[in-house]
N, C-alpha and C positions, 0 to 999 in steps of 0.2 A: 481770130482771123481779122487782119487789118488791111484795108486798102489804102495805098499811099502812092506817092509819085517819086519814090527813090529810084535812082538810076544806077545800074550796074556798070562795071568797067567797059563792057561792050556797047554802052549807050542805050541799052534796052531799059524801059521803064518797068519797075516792079509794081504790079497792080494789087497783089494779095500777099499778106504776111500771115503765117500761122506759127504760133509759138507759145511757150509757157511765159507767165508774167516775168519771172526772173531773167530769162534769156532775152526777152524783148527789152527790158530795162538795161541789160548789159549793152545791147546794140545801140540803144539811145545814148548811153553815157559815152560810148566809143565814137559817137558821131556818125555811125553807119546807118542809122535809121531815123528818119524824120517823119513824125506822125501828124504834122500840122495840117495836112490835107486829107486826113482820114474822113471818109464819108460814111462808112459802115463799120460799126464795132460789134463784134459777136463774142459773147462769153459762153463757152460750153461748160457744162457742169457748174453753172453759175452759183449754186448754193455753196459749193466747195470754194470757189474763187473768193466769195465774200465772207466766208465763215471760218476758214482754216488757216488764218495767218497771212492771207494774200490781200486783205483789204487795203492796206497802205500801198502796196504795189499797184493794185488796180486803180486806186485814186491817182497815183502818180502818172500812170499811163494815160488815163482819161483826161487828166489836166493838160496833157500835151497834144490832144486832138482838138478838132473843131468844137465850138460850143454846142450844147445839146440842141439848140435851135437850128443848127445846120448839119447835125449828125444823127443818123438813125442807129439806135442801140438795140440789140437783140440778145436775149438771155434764154438759155435752154437748160433744163434739168428735169430729171424724173422725180425729184423731191424738192419742195419749195416751202420750208418752214416759215412761220409768220415773222420771226425775228429777222430772217434774211430778206423776206419780202419787204419789210420796212426799210432796210438799208438799201435795197435795190431801187426803191422809189426815188432815192436822192439822185440817181444817175439818169432818170428817165423823165420824159416830158410827154404828157398826154398818152400814156401807155395803153396798149391793147393786150389783154391776157388771153392766150389761147390754151385751153385745157383739153387734153385727150384723155378721156376717162372721167376720173373724179378729182375734186379739189382736195379730198381727204388723202392722208398718207395710206396708200393701199398697195399691195403687191400685185404682180402680174397674175391675172386670174387663171392663166394656163399653167401655172407652176403649182404642183401639189406640195403643200408644206407639212413637214413632220418634225416634231420636237421630241427629243429623248432626254430625259432629266437624269442626271448622274449624282449619286450620293458620294461617289469616290472618283475623282478626276483621273486617277491612275488607270482606271478600266477603259478609258477612251481609246487607247491604242488597239486593244483587242477588239473592241466594238467596231472600230474603223476597218480592221482587217476582215471581220465578218461581213460588213456591209459591202466591201469591194468584191468579195466572193459572191454575194447574193446579186450584185449588180452585173455579174458576169464580165468583170474586167479581165482583159487578156494579160498574161504574164510574159516575161521575156523569153520563156521557153517555147512560146507559141509563135508561129510565123504569121506575117500579114499585119496590116495596119488595123487598129481598132476603129470601128465605126462610131461608137458612142464614147464621147469624152467625159471624164469625170474631173471636176475641179474641187479641190479641197482648200478651204480657207483657214489660215491660222492668223492669230492677232499680231504676233511679234516675229521679227526676222529670225531670231535664234530658234523659236518654236517651229517655224516653217522648215528650217534647215534640219532640225532634229527629226521631224515627222517624215521628211523626204528620205533621210538616211535610213530610218526604220523601215520604210516601205521598200527601199532598194535592197536592204538585207533580206527581206521576205520574197525577193524575186520579181518585184514589179518594175516595169519600165516606167520611170517617173521623172518628171522635170520639176524645177523649182523656179519661183519668180518672186524676188524680194529686193529691197533696197541695198543690200550688201553685194549685189552682183553687178558686174560691169554691163554697160549697155549692149556690148556684143553678145555676152552670155544671155542676157534677157531676150534679145531678138532671136537667138538660136532656139531658146526654150519655147518661145511663142510660136515660131515657125514649125517646130516639131509637133507641137500640140495641135496647131491648126490643120496640118496635113495628115495627122493621125499616126505619125511614126511613134509618138508618145501619146498614149491615150489617157494619161493620168498626170495631173499637175497640182503641186502644192504651192499656194501663193498667199501673200499678205494682201492687204487692201489696195495695193498698187494695181491689182487685177480686177478690182470691184467695179470700176467705171471705165467707159470708153473703149472697151474691147468687144468686138463683134466676132465671136468664134463659132463657126458652124458646128452643129451636132453635139453641143454640150448636153448630155442626157441628164446629168445630175450635178447638183452643187451640195457639198457637205461642209457645214460650218463646224470645223473641229473646235474652234473657240469662238464665242459670240463676239460680234464687233462692239465698238464703243458707243455707237448710236443706232437707233432704229432705222434712220435714213441709210446708213451703211449696210444694214441687213437687207433693205429693199434693193439696193444697188447690187449687192452680192448675188442674191438669188435671181436677179435679172440677167445673169450671164446664161441662164438656161431658159427654155420656153420662148425663144426668139423667132422672129419671122413666121409667126403663126403656128409654130410647133409647140408641143407640150413638153414639160420638164418636171423635175422633182427636186426638192430641197430637203435635206435632213440636217437638223441643227442639234448639236450637243450643248446642253445647258446644265450648268452646275449650281447656279445661284450664288457663286462666290464673287467677291470684289464688286466690280461695276455691274455685273450681270443682275445682281439682286434688284438694283434700282430700276432696271429696264424690264423686269418681268411683267409689269402691268401693261406697258406699251406693246410688248411682244405678244401678250395674250390677246390684246385688242386686235392686232393685225391678223392673228390666226382666227379669232372668232369671226371677224368680218369677212374672212375668206371662206368660212364654213369648215374650218379644220379643227381637230381636237387639240385642246390646250389644258386639259384637267391636271396634267402633271405639274403645271406652273402654279396651281392654286395654293400651294404651300408657301409661296413667296408673297410679299406685299403686292397687292394689285393696284396700288396708287400709281398715277401717271405723273412723272416728275416734270416740272416746268422746264421748257427748253432753255439751254444755256449756250452762250457763245464762248468759243474757246479762249477768247481774250477778255471779254467783258462780263462773263458770269451770267447769273440767272436774270439780271435786269438789263440785258443787252439792248441798248438803244431804244428803250420803250418810249422815249420822248420824241422819236421821229414819227411825224404824222404820215399816214398813208393817204395819198391823194384820193379825194372822194369821187365816187362814181366812175371807177375805171371800166372801160368797155371790156366785156368778157365774151369769148366765143368758146363753147364747149362742144366737143365731138363725142 
């Protein structure tokens, strides 16, 4: 969200701009957006903005705004890793850190967390079907909108599409949300899921952040995400607005999952949930890595001493 003094064709001044980094840069390059008078710069999902390939774009955008001495910068995120915190400090002056809950990486306490460990990943489809039956999800043969929505996360676009088609063959009214879909198709899927016409949705991590969907009763992680932060954001789609929710995670310990078992076990343990099935995997906690800079991501950046902190 950027406040500026751009004027539209009808002579009205644009006070607020909301956009993705890439689109804002496009408008800047086209000469349609002048950020030189920006007073307030807000980065939502700031850890993703600074860690997932957007850093150069963000630096470019900020360099075209007012100096930090004349501009207020605000960053919001449910997860705030140390490596990203260091990078964020280079954009801020005399910052105040406001924490709701804990500084540690923790999940929403209103979400019950369950992990199911699989020796054979091929059995996940049948287990998913059994879970949907136990969660009393309505099939297409039944009338009326489903009150409780169920969100199933897959890691890859092709996997999300395959799981959606499998569920559709089983008679479920199901939508999909992933990067291979057009914007129109995405919006239609989301609208049907929000209003309950479709009570079941299979999605990649495009749905893990920034979506406030009412009455999501359960999140099922068909495939474990690439980071623990993404896991926290995924299960945060349920248990919102003071309601309780449930997350069920399928874990095979294959590929990237094995190295995340220790961190995952810590999140479950600190939430008071069972994690014994994970103990057959290494319980070491891997050092955080940046997607571009690796394990030694910008450790040379000093964090300003004595930041003011407010904890709720």
